[in-house]
C-alpha positions in Angstrom: 104.7 126.6 92.5 104.4 122.4 91.2 104.4 120.2 93.3 107.2 117.7 93.7 105.5 114.6 91.8 104.3 117.8 88.4 107.9 118.5 88.5 110.2 115.4 88.5 107.3 113.7 85.5 107.9 117.1 84.0 112.0 116.5 83.9 111.2 112.9 82.8 109.1 113.6 80.3 112.7 115.0 78.4 114.6 112.3 76.5 117.6 113.5 76.8 116.8 113.8 79.8 115.9 110.3 80.9 119.3 109.3 79.1 121.0 111.2 81.1 119.5 109.6 84.5 120.7 106.2 82.0 124.2 107.3 81.8 123.5 107.7 85.0 122.6 104.5 87.1 126.3 102.9 85.8 127.3 105.1 88.4 128.5 109.2 88.7 129.7 111.4 85.8 130.6 114.6 84.8 129.2 116.5 82.5 131.5 116.6 79.7 131.0 112.8 80.1 127.8 113.8 80.4 127.4 115.3 77.5 129.4 113.3 74.9 127.0 110.8 73.6 124.3 113.9 71.8 125.3 116.6 69.2 124.7 120.1 72.0 126.9 122.7 73.5 127.8 122.6 77.0 125.3 125.0 78.8 122.6 123.5 76.9 123.3 120.0 78.5 124.1 122.0 82.3 120.0 123.5 80.9 118.8 119.4 80.7 121.3 118.7 84.5 119.9 121.3 85.8 115.4 120.1 85.2 117.1 117.0 86.6 118.8 118.5 89.9 115.4 121.3 90.4 113.3 117.5 90.5 115.7 116.4 93.0 117.1 113.6 90.3 120.4 114.1 91.0 122.6 115.9 92.5 126.4 117.5 91.8 129.5 117.2 94.1 132.3 119.4 94.5 135.4 117.7 94.7 137.9 120.4 93.6 138.4 120.3 90.0 135.6 118.4 89.6 131.9 118.1 89.7 131.1 115.0 89.9 126.9 114.1 89.5 124.3 111.2 91.3 121.3 109.8 90.3 119.0 110.4 93.1 116.4 108.0 93.1 113.6 109.7 95.8 112.0 111.5 93.6 111.1 108.4 91.2 110.5 105.9 94.2 107.6 108.9 94.4 105.9 108.5 91.4 106.4 104.3 90.3 104.6 104.9 94.7 101.9 106.8 93.5 101.4 104.4 89.9 101.1 101.9 91.4 97.4 102.0 91.4 97.2 102.2 87.2 99.8 99.1 86.9 96.4 96.4 87.1 96.0 98.8 83.9 98.8 97.6 81.6 100.0 94.3 83.5 98.1 90.9 81.4 96.0 89.3 83.9 96.6 86.8 86.0 93.7 84.0 87.7 95.1 81.9 91.0 96.2 79.6 89.1 98.9 81.5 87.0 97.9 82.2 83.8 96.4 84.0 82.3 93.4 85.7 81.7 91.1 86.9 78.5 90.4 90.9 78.7 86.6 92.1 78.7 86.4 94.9 76.2 85.3 98.1 78.0 
């Protein structure tokens, strides 16, 4: 069984799933609402949602007939914490005065 971080990155690797997560940053949504922008069947969207649920990135409530999906931030926070030591490799280096320091070639 893969570790949580691997499961999170695998779920985030798909552009459809990233788009679903992006939509959920605006608030909860039904499966039908989440499926609207995609040119795929409802069962196909449901498969993407199951991957996101297994990764802990979303939860799905049960309110009568409506089952809203909600974003869960903890797995992304853990992924961001793992990536933090690498941040210096993609952000510009600065001096103490705030001026940009030239990058050295490696």
